[in-house]
Steps between C-alpha positions, in 0.01 A plus 500: 500500500687604815299263718249225439307220665490162324176304531551129440183344357391158624169513316274719713216682326591792728865531400412809298311638798815471710680699233230765506522534877876547473457758224250689714791568736692654208736204492589342166458123472520227239351153491714195424413129470600274786750346257697827481875459525618663825814611315282717275332663798839561659575737210191714575491793745291292739386620840286196582312190383133407538399139444140475380229252588399216273251213451742206547611303809873509565506129589341387171703375204554773241415786735694824436813508714687790651863516400683538835747737332222760490524515877873575481486816288557715806161675482190458720245239390126492569317176425121521463284186537663244264809723499529453876452124465757474219753688713436277802534186287822624338654564843416164653167572666180302446172584326186285525129507428323750724258417775151425365619542144629855524402854589311730264363852535523736794695392807626668815876545518642506853851635556736275693817709483594861431627531147629758255281340232184529710583834658185702561267202454261449796525187709187365329416598142310365198700330224402310186594133486490272195703187561452125516853433627694660782833482679529205736860553618717812470858488368780565747534865600140604425261644756123540506375857465126433487242226463130442443259253654563242225856600405762536779771613255313781322801737512862394547848652479869421498627846586873439449453416133196734470270219387128550569187306423123559512241226459233763433474747211599858587437611142120462510274768641340253744821495706443802723864598551641354179628833364682570830664157494622548144627848584687357797668250273580744220615803699594366840664172399606547135583868541349624174460872432169483315587745223361317195226701325303500177708798393811287519316222315426734208868566441588133538222382269587754231864389505401133486276561198774696326755229575266230367385681187827670413543824311314393184245236604130562451237404756136409444256516790169321537275791589176433687436846639513371856728615779785258430536557126449877534774532762719267294449722196620811682796320656603338171462826312733661752750219440490463119304799371370467144619141479181390677182392320180416690268238354138473612339171401120502499434134574123535492492428873506858626253689715246737347673790317839380630681530168378853437580615853850354497589653166363840603676504837829374365518736206417795724751417773801342329732572212558134413375361168188286550410214264140371536434148366147361459532125551175412678382247242820296527485487881133398504565227243775359725262497798208328327393199705765556770381494863817420700640825646866400462441406137334837443804676642742293294314560174462871568868527590613317187272702270608823667865427427421404141307821440749707695796352314333571167443865588846531654655397168363824362718681755837482330772353717279411798678232699375559854157440651412699812231380740354634821527162676466534878601285797146366562481388133823308543421336834160377377636373168829341593758499773710818517859439394448126479364438850258219583181705538181345368328643191168670581407614149683590182521868412510566127820703527682238710407135454305553179793612285637255242865401541601635160401857577709672239572796730726562795275573798529827693301488824592797721221431753538123537596534867262785591156498657206698364523769768870543423422546129241763589756680717745481212241641261436795732873576499496488120213749487210279391154638586283344771239404240746242367668402825169418674362282220388157611705206370363323193634152414690442178253232384228759555138397525586144394584414861187678624275280290490159663467246223518563127568853376259607227415840345156486663638436848766767455238759415288401801797526733619832353166664568469363853859595583452854367193547723683365804801726450280804434310444825828464689617831357173684570486370858860596580603139557721465191806648671427320827548155349811358337329296229140447390337304219212277390524127428252328268415160646445182295154443647147601409241584764123543500377855537200726453536803275200689367262249663650223291724207586860541388790261493800732498862524601624559852797727565721570798637841589830524686668794672803455722726700727870419524840653557707268282265268303662203674215495750161669463168552676154562349408867508207578735279656231176640649186292449318784328784534249501125433122510454527789254772322303294179484190691392679682220678191372187282490293780343753625245665168413200283426705182464587514874232437761706435812790690664714368786779665702826310559601535866798260489843616616838416346599239608321262466381650172700700250380847401399397149272197464721338234 
């Protein structure tokens, strides 16, 4: 890379969102743990540093610390929330508990001084705050750029060394002029050109795969038929040609007709060999009696690798396993590159893999967001019918059945989910939402069907809108559509007598229920 921004992770759940906002400006960036050696960064073509937020307090024992050498690399630095506090603490300032326990949600930012960082921002604007601590005393040489009612040091700068700090989060959509502030930092202060594109990523990714696999190595790919694995298949085929084998594992947890549709679509569109493995009985046996969602994911992940490894042995010389792992998978499963982020849930292709994998992993999309993968797929010539498919979790319907997974409950959920998705398609809403599905709840409710009392299952339907899957809002489905969906489900799936609509955003919820 000719230029890059390094994002130093102090444990924020929005570290990946910062990266996405930088990428949106066509600027390449990488995420590093706060323990990164500054000497390693000094070898990179850096144009600037961004210090992320985090859940800790800088004055507590064991809190992540900022290595002061990071501030001496000769490039501009922008500290966000905890990143600002860590910078202030490292330079001799003081951080303390905020007034009334902190500041959360929308706040009004009032400019105190003209600034290159805040150029173009009105005197009063809405920003998003999420902090319990705040700066109490600035280090020598710093000035105040802006403040809020509860936070006098909401934006600060030391212009000579090009050190900047924001107590609010410019990366979230709730901050009205967040994109402008980030652009000011990237282009006005760091001096980037903004010439990184998906087209350049294709060439880089192909070379990286070729370098990893070598001239004779064979790659096996876990094929689901979704966006990520389909784009990965085309990219990998471009890199290694006939040395790629795609393996589709039917785990018995798929949606209605999923196996048939995937095989048909894949065989029609791609020239890669497809191996279909029927392993549903083994997966269901592993899940018998299991209700904990993390345990479900672990067992599914372990069985998947066992089945996958067995089929891969039939592919002579296969030593590499390719996966369509994305940034959101990584950030929710474990900290990226060893950072201190908290685990939200384990994804089967990240935290659920056994240590003794038996393959060398190839993950070309590990630092990409879903929209970036779709853009990549368009460049590679994939049809819209594949690129616009809604995400489907690796553990499948197992994490959409709350409680024990049984063949009976799977069949109930499959039918309800098929009706829901059909109604979305017929109404024109399918392509207006980013993800939609049905969840079978572990409760029974009293109902009346055919003039008789019933005691059936309740289900929840969920449809969300999102740009990056890091945050999401419930889709505003019309009431008449919801009523039609509920009527069809309760009439055609007799085991269900109650339908609810999930109107929770992410956060506080995740998109999936488990």
